[in-house]
N, C-alpha and C positions, 0 to 999 in steps of 0.2 A: 562655319561661319557664324560670326557672332555678330550678331544686328546690333546698330548704334542705337544707344539709349535716347529715345525722346523729350528729357530735359522734365525737371519737377515743373514746369508751367505747363508743359502738354497734359502730364498726367490730372494736374488738378484743372483743366479747360474740362480733360473727359470725363472725370470723376462722376458725376450728376448723371450724364447721359449713359454711361457707360452699366451706371446701377439699373438703368430702367431698361437697357439694353437686357442685360441679363436676365431679367426677369419676364420680358417679352418673350424673349428664344429660349431659353433655358440650354438644355445637354444633353444630349442623345447617352451619354455613358449612365445614366442612373440607373439602379437595382428596378425601380420601380417608380412610376409618375406620383409626383407629391400632389397631393393634397391642395383644392383653392386655398386654404387657408395657412396652408404651408408657405403658397407663394408668395400670400400678402403677407405675412409673418417678413418672412424672407428682405421681401421689399422693404418692409419698415427697419430693420435691421441695418441691411446694404447700406439704406442710404442715410442712416445715423453714422455709422461705420465709416464710410467715404468720406461726409462732413467732418470730422474728429482728424482720420488721418492727412487730408487736407490742410487743418488747420496744426499739422506736428503734433499731437495729443494719442500718439502711437499707444499708451497704455491703455487707453480709455477704448480706444477702436478696434484690438486686436478681439476682446471677448464680442463683440456685436458680430464681427467680421465674420469669425468663429463658427457663431452659432449661424448666422447665415448662409454661411456654406454649407454647414449641415442638414438644413431643410431644404436647400436646392443650390446644387451645384454649376458653378459658369466661372468660369476662365477669370472676369473679371472681378469678381469675389475673391478668388483665390490668388489673383496676382497681388494684388493689395492686402491680404493678410500675410502672406510672403515677405511684401515690401516692410510693413509693419515690424513682423518678427526680427527682422533684421536690423533696422533699427534698434529694437530692443535689446540686442547682443545674443538675440534668440539666433544663431548664423544656421545649426543644422535645421531647425524646422523650417526656418525660413527657407534655405534654397530645398528643403526637399516637397516642400509646397509648390514652390518656382518649378522645378523642376517637373512635376507633375503637368503643372501649366504648358511649359515646353514641348513635352511630350504625345500634348493630347492631340487625336485627331481630328481638325474640324471638319464641319461639312462643305461643302464646294461653297454653299447658300450662306456660309456664318456670317454672320453681323461684323461689320468695320469694326466692334467696341471689340471683339474677341479677337481677331488679326492684334490688333495692337495690343489686347494684353499680354498676347506670347511676345511681340517685340520687346517689352517692356521686363517681363519677365524672364528672358534671355538675358538681356543686359544686365538686370540685378543680378541673375544668377553667377553670371562671369565674375563681378565687382565681387562677390562676396565670398566667393569658394576657395580663393587663396588666403581667407583671412581665419580660417577655419583650422585649429590646430589637433593634433591627436596626444592621447593618453594610455600610456601604458600602464597595465596594473600587475603586481605578479605578487602574491603569495604563498607563503610559508608556514609551515606547525600544521596543517590538517589535511585530513582530506578533501581537496577540490570539491568531490561531488556533494561536499558538508557546509562547503563554505558560500557563505551568500555576501556579495558587494553591493553597496550602492554608491554613487555620486550622486550627491545634492540630492537624496533620497529616495532616485530612480534605479531600479534593479541593474546591474550586468552581468548578461550572460556569462558563464563557468565557459565558453567558448570566445570569449574576448577576453581572459587571461594572457598575458604575455603575447597580447594583440594592439595593433594601434586601431583606439576608438577616436572617431571621428566627437571633437568636445570643443563646445564654447570657447572664445577667449575668456581669462577670469580665472575668479579663487573658486577652487570647489572642496568641496569638503568627500573625502574617499574612506568608507567605512568597512571594514570587514567583519565576518563574525561565524560562528561555529559551534554548533549544539556541546558543551563541555567547557569553550573556551570564552575568554575575556575578548571582549571586542575592543578592536583597534581600532583608532582614528587619524588618520592623515590627511594633508591640505597640498592639493596640488595648486598652482599656478603656472597660467597661460597668457603667451603671448599672440596678437596676431597672426596665425603661419606658425607658430611655434610647436614642440616636439617636448613632452614630457614625460617622465618614469615617475610611478612610487611604489615601493616596496611596502608590504605589510606582513609580517610575522604576527600570526595566533598563538596566545601563551594558555597552557592550558589554567582552567578557573580553580583554584582548593577551593572552593564551595561548594564545586559543582561535583569535587569526589564524591565516591561511592563510599559511605560510612561504612567499615567494618561490620560484618554480619556479627549479630549479638549471639552470644555463647547459648549454646539447647540448651534449654531443664533438662536436666538428669536426676533420676528420681533418684533419692539418698534410703538405702537400704537398712532397714535400723532392724539390728538384731540384739536381743534381749542378754545378758550375762547370765548365764547358769546359775540357780541359788543351789546350795549346798545341801542339800539332804538329810533331814533328820536321822541323828545319830541312831533313832528307835523305828526309823521307816523300812520298811521291808524294801530289797530291790525291785525293781519293776519287773512283771512279768515278760516271757522270754514274746517276741512275735509272733506273730499266728504263721500260718503258713504259707509263705512265698509265694504262692500260685495262686493267689486269686484274683490278680487284676491279674496277670496273665490270662486265666482260665474265662474272666470273663468275654475279654477281647478276641481269644481265641473261639468263643459258644457267636460273638455277633458275625465275626466273618465267614463259621457255617452257615449262620443262617442267611448273609448275604450268596453265600455261594449257591445253597440250594434255591435263593429264589430267583437265581439267577439260569441255573438249571434248567427249574419249573417253565421258568416265560421261553428259555431257548428251546425247549420240548416241543411246547404249547404250540407257541411262533410256527418250528419245525413241522408239527402236525399238519397244521393251516396250509404254509407253502406245498406241503406236500400233494394236498387235496386241489389248492388251486392249478399245481402244475399238470394232475392228471386231468382235471376241465380243459385246460390248453390242449394238453395232445391229445384229445377229443375232438377239440372243434378246430383245431392248425392243422394243414398239409403241408409238408416240406418247408416248416418255421413260417409257414404266410396264413395269419391268423385273420379273420376280419375285424370290422373297426368295434362288434357288438362286446368283441373279446379283449377292449384296450383297458377295461377299470380292472379287468382280472391279472393282465402282465402288471398295472403297476401295482397292483396288490402284489405279487409274487416277490417286488422287487424288496418291497418293503419289510414283506413276514420273512424272507428270506436274509435282510440285512438284519433285524431286532433279532431273530432268533440265534445268527452268530453273535452277537452282541453280547445275549446272555447266557449262551454257554461260555461265550469270555469271558463275563464276569464269576461264571460261578465255579471257573475253573480255579482263577485266582483267587478269591475267595475261601475255596478247601485248601490250596496251597498255603494261604499267609494262618491261616486256620492252624496246621496243620505243626506250621515253623511256628506260630507264638506260644501251642501246646508244650513241645518240646521246651524251647525256651522259661516257659515260667518252670515247668519242675525239674529245669534242669539247676538254676543258680538260684531256687531260693529254700534251700534245706541249712545252708551254716546258721547257725543263731548269732545272734545281735547283731546279724550285719545288715545293712539297710534295705528295705525292698527294692526290688528293682522295678524298674522303669516300666512305667502304666502306658502302653501305647494306642495314642487314639488311631482308629482306621475310618477312612471315608472312603466307601466305595464310587466313582465315577464313569460317567459314559458319555463316550462323544458320539460324531459321525462317523457311523463305523469301526470305532473301537472303545473299549472298556477298558477299568483298571479300577486299583484301590490305592488310597492315598494316605498315608498317616506320619502322625510325628509321636515322638518319646516323650513322656512328661517323667 
């Protein structure tokens, strides 16, 4: 049930007593007790705001009433703030404040000023709500999760796109933007209780388009033209035996293989010794804690021994192949030297091998 409005004269007559009642009693809904300084400041601001509102100067009253409410909440202050906001055309903000006053649960011993504030807030709310307009915003051209929309500088959540947004009557600037797109602006005009829609289309920003990547710098090979040999010069000597490069790589592979076999043998012998120690101290595979270091050593020794033998076998095999290739392809006179392989052994966890390239 909507309670009757008490009238402007009642508001003005109760203005100052209400302000003092607010600061004397306060509200039980505060998250924490305000300090004495906050109460005193709220009293001064509330008194000044009420006098300005009574004089019809809501533009000056709103900042003072708002500050007083933030310092010390009271239904009387919030009611006057909502009434002044509505008078200034801020219907959405004003009715939200009035809603808080109307819904507030007052104590049974609340002062009469608080009860009167609730009645006035309910009447002012009922008169203002039908005047609030609705604005629908539609955006095309970009992914909605990348779009930013503002109405008079206030951000609009994407959840409200294509939905009714309560908006004050009057003219409003609607702006949409997104990374890589030109900002689009439109004007929406709302009458009291009116309903309007705005459609915005975002266009890609030519200046934001990625520039084509610069061509990669390529090395230019400069090949010198062969010069004619003097008539009297002797023909170039035949190339040396074509197996030199291959023999060197083969020897290197044999060395790597030999080292691998040696390492594998030494670690294998050590592993056998460690295993013998464990066999003499362990019964039915159950070993005392004093043999934990030998158990760990046995695993490491066996792994390294296996890797060593693997590298040795690979090294010897590659050496034999390189030796065969070097002797088989380097006998023809005047032919280009065979490619020189570059061999590099590698060892990983539980594996080994040899990698290489031909140059």
